[in-house]
C-alpha positions as semicolon CSV with decimal commas, in nm:
position;residue;x (nm);y (nm);z (nm)
1;M;1,128;1,431;-1,808
2;T;1,142;1,056;-1,770
3;Y;1,161;0,853;-1,456
4;G;1,453;0,610;-1,459
5;A;1,385;0,239;-1,464
6;D;1,638;0,183;-1,184
7;R;1,445;0,422;-0,960
8;I;1,113;0,252;-1,036
9;Y;1,260;-0,091;-0,961
10;A;1,400;0,041;-0,632
11;E;1,067;0,192;-0,525
12;V;0,863;-0,114;-0,623
13;S;1,109;-0,349;-0,452
14;Y;1,108;-0,139;-0,134
15;V;0,730;-0,129;-0,105
16;A;0,689;-0,494;-0,208
17;Y;0,945;-0,606;0,050
18;H;0,785;-0,419;0,338
19;F;0,414;-0,449;0,253
20;H;0,423;-0,780;0,062
21;W;0,224;-0,627;-0,223
22;P;0,262;-0,768;-0,575
23;P;0,464;-0,550;-0,813
24;D;0,166;-0,490;-1,044
25;A;-0,035;-0,340;-0,759
26;I;0,250;-0,104;-0,674
27;L;0,302;-0,005;-1,037
28;D;-0,069;0,076;-1,061
29;L;-0,021;0,349;-0,802
30;E;0,030;0,703;-0,924
31;H;0,387;0,819;-0,889
32;G;0,305;1,051;-0,599
33;Q;0,124;0,776;-0,410
34;R;0,413;0,536;-0,457
35;L;0,660;0,795;-0,330
36;R;0,438;0,859;-0,029
37;F;0,446;0,490;0,063
38;V;0,825;0,488;0,021
39;H;0,848;0,788;0,254
40;E;0,613;0,638;0,512
41;I;0,797;0,305;0,515
42;G;1,122;0,494;0,566
43;A;0,971;0,684;0,859
44;I;0,846;0,360;1,017
45;N;1,192;0,205;0,980
46;D;1,356;0,514;1,130
47;R;1,127;0,499;1,434
48;L;1,189;0,127;1,482
49;N;1,566;0,175;1,456
50;E;1,557;0,457;1,712
51;E;1,372;0,231;1,957
52;R;1,645;-0,033;1,939
């Protein structure tokens, strides 16, 4: 199974936007780690949106 380039770009862009990490640092993460950061950022955003 391959992981689509569009999905990788979306994940890297999402983490880079929120954490201001360079793309290479994000790409160096294992897939599971990267997905965990995506999930955690989403949870943070959900909490912030609920507070508004």
